Structures are given as C-alpha cells and as structure tokens.
LUMLO-804981 format. One record per residue (C-alpha): residue in three letters; x, y, z. Coordinates in nm, 3 decimals. Each point is the difference from the previous one (the first is absolute). Layout:
% residues N
- resn, xx, yy, zz
- ALA, X, Y, Z
...
***
This chain:
% residues 381
- resn, xx, yy, zz
- MET, -1.378, 0.396, -0.944
- LEU, 0.069, -0.327, 0.197
- TYR, 0.354, -0.003, 0.149
- LEU, 0.145, -0.344, 0.025
- ASP, 0.371, 0.074, 0.004
- ASN, 0.004, -0.014, 0.390
- ALA, 0.350, -0.197, -0.005
- ALA, 0.135, 0.315, -0.142
- THR, -0.131, 0.249, 0.239
- THR, -0.320, 0.078, 0.199
- PRO, -0.164, 0.319, 0.121
- VAL, 0.073, 0.152, 0.324
- ARG, -0.272, -0.097, 0.247
- PRO, -0.191, 0.271, 0.173
- GLU, 0.101, -0.148, 0.350
- VAL, 0.364, 0.027, -0.098
- LEU, -0.022, 0.361, -0.117
- ASP, -0.176, 0.100, 0.316
- ALA, 0.262, -0.158, 0.195
- MET, 0.286, 0.184, -0.201
- MET, -0.154, 0.353, 0.026
- PRO, 0.092, 0.128, 0.323
- TYR, 0.364, -0.092, -0.103
- LEU, -0.013, 0.176, -0.305
- THR, -0.143, 0.332, 0.148
- ARG, 0.029, 0.057, 0.385
- TRP, 0.262, -0.245, 0.103
- PHE, 0.190, 0.038, -0.295
- GLY, 0.337, 0.019, 0.163
- ASN, 0.352, -0.182, -0.041
- PRO, -0.012, -0.303, 0.243
- SER, 0.376, 0.056, 0.067
- SER, -0.086, 0.367, 0.120
- HIS, -0.002, 0.051, 0.388
- HIS, -0.307, 0.224, 0.024
- THR, -0.381, -0.062, 0.068
- VAL, -0.071, -0.032, -0.364
- GLY, 0.300, -0.238, -0.075
- GLU, -0.073, -0.201, 0.287
- ALA, -0.360, -0.067, -0.100
- ALA, 0.110, -0.103, -0.323
- ALA, 0.258, -0.232, 0.162
- ASP, -0.276, -0.155, 0.202
- ALA, -0.222, -0.066, -0.299
- LEU, 0.300, -0.142, -0.179
- ALA, 0.074, -0.234, 0.316
- ASP, -0.385, -0.102, 0.010
- ALA, -0.002, -0.089, -0.379
- ARG, 0.323, -0.222, 0.055
- ALA, -0.150, -0.183, 0.278
- ARG, -0.332, -0.049, -0.181
- VAL, 0.192, -0.141, -0.301
- ALA, 0.210, -0.239, 0.225
- ARG, -0.314, -0.137, 0.154
- VAL, -0.158, -0.113, -0.297
- LEU, 0.314, -0.160, -0.118
- GLY, 0.088, -0.160, 0.339
- MET, 0.329, 0.171, 0.007
- ARG, 0.187, 0.257, 0.231
- THR, -0.079, 0.364, -0.046
- GLY, 0.370, 0.069, -0.052
- ASP, -0.008, -0.259, -0.303
- VAL, -0.221, 0.228, -0.195
- VAL, 0.185, 0.258, -0.281
- PHE, -0.234, 0.227, -0.170
- THR, 0.086, 0.034, -0.370
- SER, -0.134, 0.177, -0.314
- GLY, -0.157, -0.330, -0.121
- GLY, 0.042, -0.366, -0.104
- THR, 0.269, 0.071, -0.241
- GLU, 0.226, 0.180, 0.261
- ALA, -0.085, -0.257, 0.267
- ASN, 0.104, -0.286, -0.237
- ASN, 0.320, 0.185, -0.086
- LEU, 0.077, 0.050, 0.354
- ALA, -0.073, -0.365, 0.080
- VAL, 0.212, -0.154, -0.276
- LYS, 0.277, 0.253, -0.008
- GLY, 0.011, 0.089, 0.378
- ILE, -0.032, -0.366, 0.124
- GLY, 0.244, -0.127, -0.273
- LEU, 0.252, 0.267, 0.069
- GLY, -0.053, -0.047, 0.384
- ALA, 0.084, -0.366, -0.021
- TRP, 0.293, 0.045, -0.224
- GLN, 0.154, 0.269, 0.243
- SER, -0.067, -0.204, 0.311
- ARG, 0.057, -0.355, -0.106
- GLY, 0.132, 0.023, -0.346
- LYS, -0.283, -0.160, -0.182
- ARG, -0.092, 0.085, -0.335
- HIS, -0.255, -0.246, -0.163
- LEU, -0.368, 0.075, -0.049
- VAL, -0.290, -0.205, -0.074
- THR, -0.318, 0.129, -0.185
- THR, -0.227, -0.086, -0.297
- PRO, -0.027, 0.112, -0.347
- ILE, -0.362, 0.106, 0.058
- GLU, 0.068, 0.267, 0.266
- HIS, -0.094, 0.367, -0.045
- GLU, 0.261, 0.195, -0.182
- SER, 0.099, 0.165, 0.338
- ILE, 0.113, -0.325, 0.114
- LEU, 0.175, -0.120, -0.333
- GLU, 0.182, 0.301, -0.070
- SER, 0.137, 0.044, 0.360
- ALA, 0.124, -0.345, -0.012
- SER, 0.160, 0.063, -0.351
- TYR, 0.171, 0.329, 0.164
- LEU, 0.163, -0.230, 0.261
- GLU, 0.105, -0.234, -0.256
- ARG, 0.153, 0.249, -0.239
- LEU, 0.150, 0.266, 0.246
- HIS, 0.072, -0.222, 0.310
- GLY, 0.101, -0.339, -0.139
- PHE, -0.306, -0.173, 0.136
- ALA, -0.124, -0.336, -0.099
- VAL, -0.351, -0.023, -0.078
- THR, -0.229, -0.302, -0.040
- ARG, -0.319, 0.046, -0.172
- LEU, -0.220, -0.304, 0.106
- PRO, -0.223, -0.159, -0.285
- VAL, -0.398, 0.015, 0.031
- ASP, -0.243, -0.245, -0.112
- GLU, -0.268, 0.074, -0.252
- TYR, -0.191, 0.161, 0.238
- GLY, 0.272, 0.236, 0.146
- ARG, 0.056, -0.197, 0.323
- VAL, 0.347, -0.065, 0.151
- ASP, 0.088, -0.345, 0.134
- PRO, 0.123, 0.033, 0.371
- ASP, 0.243, -0.301, -0.077
- ALA, 0.152, 0.202, -0.277
- LEU, 0.068, 0.281, 0.238
- ALA, 0.168, -0.248, 0.251
- ARG, 0.209, -0.100, -0.287
- ALA, 0.105, 0.347, -0.092
- VAL, 0.112, 0.121, 0.328
- THR, 0.357, -0.016, 0.076
- GLY, 0.214, 0.114, 0.303
- ASP, 0.068, 0.309, -0.212
- THR, -0.365, 0.090, 0.000
- ALA, -0.078, 0.356, 0.106
- LEU, -0.380, 0.027, -0.051
- VAL, -0.282, -0.180, -0.166
- SER, -0.276, 0.253, -0.158
- ILE, -0.306, -0.134, -0.155
- GLY, -0.316, 0.153, -0.050
- TYR, -0.320, -0.103, 0.216
- ALA, -0.226, 0.036, -0.287
- ASN, 0.060, 0.104, -0.357
- ASN, -0.096, 0.348, -0.149
- GLU, -0.094, -0.149, -0.332
- VAL, -0.171, -0.335, 0.032
- GLY, -0.076, 0.008, 0.359
- THR, 0.157, -0.324, 0.079
- ILE, 0.043, -0.034, 0.381
- GLN, 0.338, -0.187, 0.132
- ASP, 0.024, -0.229, 0.301
- ALA, 0.184, 0.277, 0.178
- ALA, 0.008, -0.176, 0.330
- ALA, 0.150, -0.317, -0.160
- LEU, 0.264, 0.227, -0.185
- ALA, 0.070, 0.187, 0.338
- ALA, 0.044, -0.311, 0.177
- THR, 0.243, -0.138, -0.238
- ALA, 0.206, 0.314, 0.002
- ARG, -0.002, 0.005, 0.385
- GLU, 0.133, -0.366, 0.013
- HIS, 0.293, 0.126, -0.193
- GLY, 0.027, 0.321, 0.216
- VAL, -0.062, 0.230, -0.289
- PRO, -0.232, 0.309, 0.049
- PHE, -0.307, -0.015, -0.227
- HIS, -0.154, 0.302, -0.145
- VAL, -0.349, -0.007, -0.135
- ASP, -0.136, 0.268, -0.251
- GLY, -0.371, 0.030, 0.151
- VAL, -0.089, 0.303, -0.200
- GLN, -0.264, -0.192, -0.186
- ALA, -0.111, -0.235, 0.285
- ALA, -0.096, 0.270, 0.267
- GLY, -0.357, 0.016, 0.064
- TRP, -0.061, -0.364, -0.165
- LEU, 0.232, -0.215, 0.196
- PRO, 0.126, -0.059, 0.329
- LEU, 0.311, 0.237, 0.096
- SER, 0.103, -0.118, 0.346
- ALA, 0.366, -0.072, 0.046
- ALA, -0.075, -0.284, 0.247
- GLU, -0.230, -0.163, -0.243
- LEU, 0.210, 0.032, -0.326
- GLY, 0.356, 0.006, 0.155
- PHE, 0.158, 0.273, -0.207
- ASP, 0.288, 0.231, 0.143
- ALA, -0.108, 0.296, -0.236
- ILE, -0.296, 0.117, -0.199
- SER, -0.085, 0.287, -0.228
- LEU, -0.326, 0.172, -0.036
- ALA, -0.140, 0.294, -0.197
- GLY, -0.279, 0.230, 0.092
- HIS, -0.147, 0.070, -0.315
- LYS, -0.105, -0.360, -0.040
- LEU, -0.221, 0.030, 0.314
- GLY, -0.166, 0.349, -0.040
- ALA, 0.289, 0.225, 0.139
- PRO, 0.155, 0.228, -0.201
- LYS, 0.283, -0.071, -0.281
- GLY, 0.358, 0.070, 0.147
- THR, -0.084, -0.189, 0.319
- GLY, 0.166, -0.336, 0.106
- VAL, 0.179, -0.227, 0.259
- LEU, 0.294, -0.220, 0.029
- ALA, -0.056, -0.208, 0.326
- VAL, 0.323, -0.170, 0.072
- ARG, 0.097, -0.161, 0.329
- GLY, 0.248, 0.194, 0.202
- ARG, 0.263, -0.268, 0.015
- ILE, 0.063, 0.009, -0.377
- PRO, 0.264, 0.231, -0.129
- LEU, -0.149, 0.250, -0.223
- GLU, 0.212, 0.224, -0.214
- PRO, -0.185, 0.337, -0.080
- LEU, -0.041, 0.117, -0.355
- LEU, -0.070, 0.356, 0.111
- HIS, 0.237, 0.187, 0.234
- GLY, -0.049, 0.343, 0.168
- GLY, -0.149, 0.068, 0.327
- GLY, -0.048, -0.356, 0.142
- GLN, -0.374, -0.016, -0.001
- GLU, -0.163, -0.345, 0.040
- ARG, 0.280, -0.112, 0.237
- GLY, 0.270, 0.069, -0.266
- ARG, -0.173, -0.252, -0.253
- ARG, -0.178, 0.266, -0.221
- SER, 0.113, 0.370, 0.022
- GLY, -0.249, 0.291, -0.075
- THR, -0.263, 0.189, 0.159
- GLU, -0.277, -0.260, 0.065
- ASP, -0.345, 0.065, -0.166
- VAL, -0.193, -0.004, 0.303
- ALA, -0.346, 0.042, -0.182
- GLY, 0.095, -0.315, -0.227
- ALA, 0.087, -0.207, 0.296
- VAL, -0.324, 0.064, 0.167
- GLY, -0.165, -0.054, -0.312
- PHE, 0.174, -0.328, -0.075
- ALA, -0.058, -0.119, 0.354
- THR, -0.365, 0.087, -0.041
- ALA, -0.035, -0.187, -0.327
- LEU, 0.167, -0.307, 0.129
- GLU, -0.219, -0.031, 0.323
- LEU, -0.299, 0.046, -0.204
- ALA, 0.093, -0.250, -0.274
- GLU, 0.108, -0.243, 0.259
- GLY, -0.325, 0.024, 0.183
- GLU, -0.217, -0.046, -0.300
- ARG, 0.242, -0.281, -0.166
- ALA, -0.157, -0.323, 0.095
- GLU, -0.364, 0.103, -0.123
- ALA, 0.126, 0.196, -0.298
- SER, 0.228, -0.288, -0.118
- ALA, -0.279, -0.248, 0.029
- ARG, -0.253, 0.234, -0.186
- VAL, 0.232, 0.112, -0.286
- SER, 0.124, -0.366, -0.061
- ALA, -0.358, -0.114, -0.070
- ILE, -0.051, 0.281, -0.232
- ARG, 0.325, -0.066, -0.171
- ASP, -0.054, -0.364, -0.047
- ARG, -0.344, 0.081, -0.170
- PHE, 0.159, 0.254, -0.211
- ILE, 0.300, -0.221, -0.109
- ALA, -0.262, -0.285, -0.076
- ARG, -0.218, 0.216, -0.246
- VAL, 0.302, 0.137, -0.178
- LEU, 0.122, -0.338, -0.071
- ALA, -0.346, -0.122, -0.096
- THR, -0.044, 0.290, -0.250
- VAL, 0.348, 0.075, -0.157
- PRO, 0.135, -0.318, -0.175
- ALA, 0.351, 0.168, -0.022
- ALA, 0.017, 0.063, 0.387
- ALA, 0.261, -0.175, 0.217
- VAL, 0.014, 0.061, 0.386
- THR, 0.372, 0.111, 0.098
- GLY, 0.123, -0.058, 0.360
- ASP, -0.084, -0.274, 0.252
- PRO, -0.351, -0.107, 0.013
- VAL, -0.030, -0.050, 0.344
- HIS, 0.258, 0.192, 0.171
- ARG, -0.110, 0.335, -0.139
- LEU, -0.052, 0.342, 0.128
- PRO, -0.374, 0.061, 0.054
- GLY, -0.008, 0.311, -0.199
- THR, 0.203, -0.113, -0.314
- ALA, -0.129, -0.132, -0.330
- SER, 0.276, -0.057, -0.258
- PHE, -0.033, -0.130, -0.346
- THR, 0.157, -0.044, -0.337
- PHE, -0.189, 0.023, -0.310
- ALA, 0.169, -0.164, -0.298
- GLY, -0.021, 0.132, -0.329
- THR, -0.043, 0.360, 0.140
- SER, 0.190, 0.276, 0.138
- GLY, -0.034, 0.069, 0.371
- GLU, 0.023, 0.379, -0.063
- ALA, -0.261, -0.003, -0.272
- VAL, -0.235, -0.194, 0.253
- LEU, 0.075, 0.259, 0.265
- LEU, -0.109, 0.286, -0.235
- GLU, -0.310, -0.181, -0.093
- LEU, -0.095, -0.051, 0.366
- GLU, 0.060, 0.376, 0.079
- ARG, -0.209, 0.089, -0.280
- ARG, -0.275, -0.223, 0.163
- GLY, 0.050, 0.175, 0.331
- VAL, 0.259, -0.237, 0.174
- VAL, 0.333, 0.104, 0.112
- SER, 0.254, -0.281, 0.047
- SER, 0.366, -0.074, -0.093
- SER, 0.231, -0.253, -0.176
- GLY, 0.231, -0.044, 0.314
- SER, 0.219, 0.201, 0.218
- ALA, -0.040, 0.377, -0.014
- CYS, 0.373, 0.016, 0.061
- ALA, 0.087, -0.173, -0.323
- ALA, -0.283, 0.213, -0.207
- GLY, 0.146, 0.129, -0.321
- SER, 0.229, -0.296, -0.053
- ASP, -0.028, -0.187, -0.338
- ASP, 0.147, -0.327, 0.183
- PRO, -0.239, -0.273, 0.095
- SER, -0.070, -0.065, 0.376
- HIS, 0.315, -0.128, 0.162
- VAL, -0.247, -0.186, 0.233
- LEU, -0.181, -0.177, -0.255
- VAL, 0.318, -0.082, -0.200
- ALA, 0.158, -0.158, 0.313
- MET, -0.334, -0.186, 0.046
- GLY, 0.042, -0.166, -0.342
- VAL, -0.227, 0.210, -0.199
- THR, 0.130, 0.071, -0.346
- PRO, 0.096, 0.390, -0.065
- ALA, -0.273, 0.013, -0.268
- VAL, -0.282, -0.128, 0.243
- ALA, 0.154, 0.218, 0.281
- GLN, -0.068, 0.301, -0.219
- THR, -0.380, -0.082, 0.015
- ALA, -0.023, 0.028, 0.392
- VAL, -0.266, 0.183, 0.174
- ARG, -0.040, 0.058, 0.372
- LEU, -0.298, 0.103, 0.200
- THR, 0.045, 0.077, 0.351
- PHE, -0.307, 0.063, 0.238
- PRO, -0.027, 0.229, 0.301
- HIS, -0.055, -0.134, 0.363
- SER, -0.337, 0.193, -0.031
- LEU, -0.146, -0.222, -0.269
- ARG, -0.330, -0.131, 0.071
- GLU, -0.191, -0.061, -0.328
- PRO, 0.059, -0.274, -0.267
- LEU, 0.198, 0.102, -0.290
- ASP, -0.207, -0.170, -0.291
- ALA, -0.026, 0.320, -0.216
- VAL, 0.392, 0.031, 0.022
- ALA, 0.050, -0.341, -0.117
- ASP, -0.242, 0.062, -0.277
- ALA, 0.211, 0.321, -0.080
- VAL, 0.313, -0.215, -0.012
- ALA, -0.164, -0.248, -0.237
- ALA, -0.125, 0.292, -0.220
- SER, 0.366, 0.148, 0.005
- VAL, 0.180, -0.298, -0.087
- THR, -0.259, -0.071, -0.300
- ALA, 0.057, 0.373, -0.114
- VAL, 0.376, -0.038, 0.005
- GLN, -0.023, -0.342, -0.182
- SER, -0.240, 0.129, -0.277
- GLY, 0.254, 0.279, -0.063
- PRO, -0.078, 0.356, -0.142
***
C-alpha cells in the first residue's frame, strides 16, 4: 500500500523516536519537580524550546508547547484576540474563508460569545489573498490578522511576508498558521515578519499530540487552560517532555532537509500533475499552479464522486484523501473549494494526494491508477 495522505499525518521518524525514548523511560520526571529526575526533564524541555526558537528565529520564551496545531490555532486566535480586548479594547479579527476549521471556529466563537466582528477576506480562484484587500479590511479596532501560510486542502501558498508587512504597517499582530508549511517553506520570523506561528508535530515526523504556538512576548495572550501556570502561565498542564523533544528533533531535521526536499518533490509533483491532466479528460487542478506546496497535488474530476475515486484508488493500492482529515465524514462540500468559486457539485469530486519529504521516484504508476479509478467510477457498476 502506498500512503499519499501526508498532509493528514506522517509516520514518526526513527531519529525522533530515539530522541524521545530517554524521556519516556529513565528521565520521565515532571519538569516542575525539584529533584534529579524532574530537573533532568526540565533541562530537556528547556533545550527543546531553545531548538525550536532557533529554527523560527524567535526568543526561547516565545515558544509555547501545545497538544498540536488545533490547540495552537485556538490559543492564537482566542488568546491574542481576548488579550487585545482586555488590554486595548479591540474586538475585530481578520481572516479568510479557506482557513483550517480550528481558525474558523475560533473566530466564530469570539464572534458569538464575545461580540467580536470578524472580516473574512475573499480569495481568488486559486485561493490567494490580495494584500491590498487586507489593508482595506484592517481598522483601528483590529486585534489580530490570522491567515494560513499554505492551505491544507489545495496547497496554495500565501504571500505571508506581504500580508505580515501590511498588518505591521497598521500596528496589528499577524498570526500565520504554518502547520502545512513546515518542512516545505521558510519559517524565519525575520524573513516572514509574523508575530505568531502555529506548528504541528505529526506533519513533520513527530508524534500526534505535539505542537507549538510561538508568539512574541510583547503580545498579550490570554490562556485557554488554567491551572499550574506552566509555559509561563500561557498553557497550564504538565508538559509532555518527550513530545517536546520529539517535536524539536523533527523540526530541526525537516528544516535541514527543506531546500533539497522541496526542489526534488516539486519536480515529481509537476510530472505527476501533468500526467494526470494528460490522461484524465475530467481532471482539473485546484489551487495555485505556481504558489503551491511541493508535496500537494489536488484535483476535481467532474462527473464523478471524489469518495468513489478514493475507494477505487485504495483498491489499486494507493491511499489518499478528499481534503482535510479534520472534516472527514462531513457531507458538505469543501469550504475551501467553494470559497475559491468551485460549485458545490464539483467540489464533491475533489481528490488530494500529498507526498512525503522522502519521495524520490516518479509517480507515473500512481497517475495511471488515478486515470483507471476515474474511468471505473464514470463507467459505474
């Protein structure tokens, strides 16, 4: 079976597991405990925090370990939003309609229960945001701009640096959801200009349940979890030391391999997309043709059912998906594709194949399996 659903999750890398193991066994202590075992855990946690900060070009104290990307996004939107309301009386958010559900639902929560106004910027047919539209949307009441660096369904990459610069010109914090971008795109705060970034370990070869929100210390952040005051009071709860070590290890490995892997996988992706388009008359690529994640190939196949095509693909030994795993089981068409102007009926035909950083061989056989699967679905029982 060939697994091509890496945007949903990735296997834990052996190097990551090896790095974690001492903190699951010998040095298993609570990092808040003042004894030898606890202090060893605290040292490992501090080292992991510093390693993440170095990759991001941020201060060590900016790094908050979370249970994953969803929690990091919730903490960013709700925490920064509520912090701005409490400290400066601001209650306006700017985001887009193609964000991950954790961003959209967090914004809706502030809208429903705390009286925030939310502006959802339109995107073009490729899923890109116009920085000029952001400039027009920001007001004196804006508490936060939150926009994804790269879309999890179609792979479209935003001009994060231009968007961050626009927010900065208006004195508004800019949060970027970097969950899908990590390992493929630059993550430097100095290069991109963001004030906060969310990351998830299981997209990088670390375990599920690991993640980070890095947020500049000058930005007020209201915690979502209260208790023992861990993570400098921003995220209470005993830290997962082994998970933090695994996350830091996976992030460093991915960053070290990023330039070479991105170039290599992009070439394979382009060949794969061209072969699918040449052999499947019903195929249309979704997302930006140029500003696209190296590991994402997404299509619609008019006149089919995306789920039926996926079942046929799996029967031929290829595992992929129709879009976000977080929306799996929903009968609704993709909110991302609909916001990009795709009709709901065509959006129901979507198929997404996402590749690992380690991919080295062409995927001609997979493209042929896609063609055969579409043909089988069109032919019917």
